[in-house]
C-alpha positions as CSV (number, residue, x, y, z in Angstrom):
1,F,0.5,32.6,26.9
2,F,-2.1,31.6,29.5
3,A,0.4,29.3,31.2
4,G,3.2,31.6,30.5
5,G,1.3,34.5,32.0
6,A,-0.2,32.3,35.1
7,L,3.7,31.4,36.0
8,E,5.0,34.5,36.0
9,P,3.3,36.2,38.9
10,L,4.9,32.7,40.6
11,W,8.4,33.0,39.2
12,G,9.3,36.3,38.1
13,W,9.9,36.9,34.6
14,K,14.1,36.3,35.5
15,E,13.2,32.8,36.6
16,L,10.8,32.0,33.6
17,V,13.2,33.0,31.0
18,K,15.3,31.1,32.3
19,F,13.6,27.8,32.6
20,L,12.3,28.1,28.9
21,C,15.9,28.3,27.6
22,M,17.1,25.5,29.7
23,I,14.2,23.6,29.0
24,N,14.6,24.2,24.9
25,V,18.3,23.8,24.9
26,A,18.0,20.7,26.8
27,G,14.8,19.2,24.4
28,F,16.4,19.7,21.5
29,F,20.1,18.7,22.7
30,L,17.9,15.0,23.2
31,L,16.6,15.6,20.1
32,T,19.3,16.0,18.0
33,A,21.0,12.9,20.0
34,T,18.2,10.7,19.1
35,Y,18.0,11.3,15.4
36,V,21.7,11.0,14.9
37,V,21.5,7.7,17.0
38,A,18.4,6.3,15.0
39,F,21.0,7.6,11.6
40,V,23.1,4.9,13.5
41,A,21.1,2.6,13.8
42,L,18.9,2.4,11.2
43,R,22.0,3.8,8.0
44,N,18.9,5.7,6.3
45,V,20.3,9.2,5.4
46,L,16.8,11.0,5.6
47,V,16.6,10.7,9.4
48,L,18.8,14.0,9.4
49,Y,16.9,15.9,7.6
50,S,13.8,14.9,9.7
51,Q,12.3,17.9,10.3
52,F,11.6,19.9,13.9
53,G,11.0,23.0,16.0
54,G,8.4,25.0,17.2
55,F,7.1,25.7,20.7
56,T,6.1,22.0,21.7
57,V,9.2,21.8,23.7
58,S,8.9,24.9,25.5
59,A,4.3,24.3,25.7
60,A,5.3,20.8,28.2
61,G,7.4,22.6,30.0
62,L,4.8,25.3,30.5
63,L,2.3,22.6,31.3
64,L,4.5,20.9,33.6
65,G,4.9,24.4,35.2
66,L,1.3,24.4,36.3
67,K,1.3,21.1,38.0
68,Q,3.9,22.2,40.1
69,A,2.2,25.9,40.6
70,A,-1.9,24.9,40.7
71,P,-1.9,20.9,40.1
72,E,-5.8,20.6,41.4
73,E,-7.0,23.6,39.7
74,E,-8.9,23.3,36.8
75,V,-9.4,24.6,32.9
76,R,-12.5,24.6,31.8
77,P,-13.4,25.4,27.8
78,N,-16.8,26.2,28.9
79,P,-18.4,27.0,32.0
80,Q,-20.8,23.8,31.5
81,S,-17.9,21.0,30.8
82,Q,-15.9,19.5,33.7
83,G,-12.9,20.6,34.3
84,L,-9.3,18.9,33.7
85,R,-6.9,19.4,36.5
86,Y,-3.8,20.9,35.6
87,K,-1.3,17.7,37.5
88,Y,-3.2,15.7,34.6
89,L,-2.2,18.5,31.6
90,P,1.7,16.8,30.6
91,L,-0.1,13.5,30.6
92,V,-3.1,14.3,28.1
93,F,-0.2,16.5,26.1
94,L,2.3,13.6,25.8
95,A,-0.3,11.6,24.8
96,S,-2.2,13.8,22.3
97,S,1.1,14.4,21.1
98,L,1.7,10.5,20.5
99,V,-1.6,10.6,18.9
100,L,-0.2,13.3,16.2
101,T,3.2,11.5,15.3
102,G,0.8,8.3,14.3
103,V,-1.2,10.4,12.2
104,L,1.6,12.7,10.7
105,E,4.0,9.5,10.5
106,E,7.2,11.4,11.7
107,G,8.6,11.0,15.6
108,S,9.2,15.1,16.2
109,P,5.9,15.7,17.9
110,F,6.5,13.1,20.5
111,F,9.7,13.6,21.5
112,M,9.8,17.0,21.3
113,A,6.9,16.8,24.0
114,L,8.6,14.2,26.1
115,Y,12.0,15.6,26.4
116,G,10.6,19.3,26.4
117,T,8.5,17.5,29.7
118,L,11.6,15.5,31.1
119,A,13.4,18.4,30.7
120,S,10.9,21.1,32.6
121,W,10.9,18.2,35.2
122,F,14.7,17.5,35.6
123,Y,14.6,21.5,36.4
124,I,11.8,21.7,38.5
125,R,12.8,18.9,40.8
126,R,16.3,19.5,40.8
127,F,17.5,23.4,39.6
128,Q,14.6,26.0,39.8
129,R,15.4,28.9,43.1
130,R,12.0,29.0,44.8
131,P,11.2,32.3,46.9
132,D,9.5,30.6,49.5
133,A,12.7,27.9,49.8
134,S,16.3,28.3,50.5
135,A,17.2,25.1,48.9
136,L,17.6,24.4,45.0
137,G,14.4,22.6,43.1
138,D,11.0,21.5,44.5
139,Q,11.4,18.5,46.4
140,S,7.8,17.8,47.2
141,E,5.2,14.4,46.8
142,S,3.5,15.8,44.1
143,M,6.9,16.8,41.9
144,R,8.1,13.0,41.6
145,L,8.6,12.0,38.4
146,V,5.9,9.1,39.3
147,T,2.6,11.8,39.3
148,L,3.7,12.2,35.6
149,L,2.5,8.9,34.9
150,P,-1.6,8.0,35.4
151,E,-2.6,7.9,39.3
152,A,-3.8,3.7,38.0
153,V,-0.2,2.7,37.5
154,Q,2.0,4.8,40.2
155,P,1.9,2.0,43.2
156,T,3.0,-0.6,41.0
157,I,6.0,1.7,39.5
158,E,7.1,2.5,42.6
159,T,7.1,-1.2,43.7
160,M,9.5,-1.8,40.5
161,A,11.6,1.5,41.9
162,K,12.1,0.2,44.9
163,S,12.5,-3.2,44.2
164,V,15.2,-2.2,41.2
165,S,16.8,-0.2,44.0
166,F,17.4,-3.2,46.6
167,L,18.8,-5.1,43.5
168,A,21.1,-2.1,42.6
169,R,22.1,-2.1,46.5
170,A,22.5,-5.4,47.3
171,H,24.9,-6.1,44.2
172,H,26.9,-2.7,45.3
173,L,27.0,-4.7,48.9
174,H,28.1,-7.3,47.6
175,S,30.7,-6.4,45.3
176,Q,32.4,-4.7,47.8
177,S,32.9,-7.3,50.2
């Protein structure tokens, strides 16, 4: 409720509802596809009876929305404690979902958080209508995919991505000649 209440004045209620609908459809489609692939790979019919649902996909999306809206703002459980910046909330949510998944021995919480985060990132990056811009999506540096990872590994991931991109372009040029 806090995240939705903070984002609604910035995005407008129509954009917020559209955002939540889109990421939930995408998240649950990906989750269903994951369980179907797991069923085919494992040949275990019990995989098809896995239970999933709830607010996890939406929560992941709303936390990413807070990261976009005010990355340097902090949430504090009490005034004396040190705050946690909004830009870290999606990663903390994913990590806690992974721990919860390990405790419950079922993949749904982690996959729902992962797919909610990825679907919301894709929507915000490519399709979100921003009142302050004429183009669709948020192309800012703070919304690059690599910023969802811990800051310590971002330079390594960027270097690896550039290397893969370079090799792909070289292969493409070689195949054309």
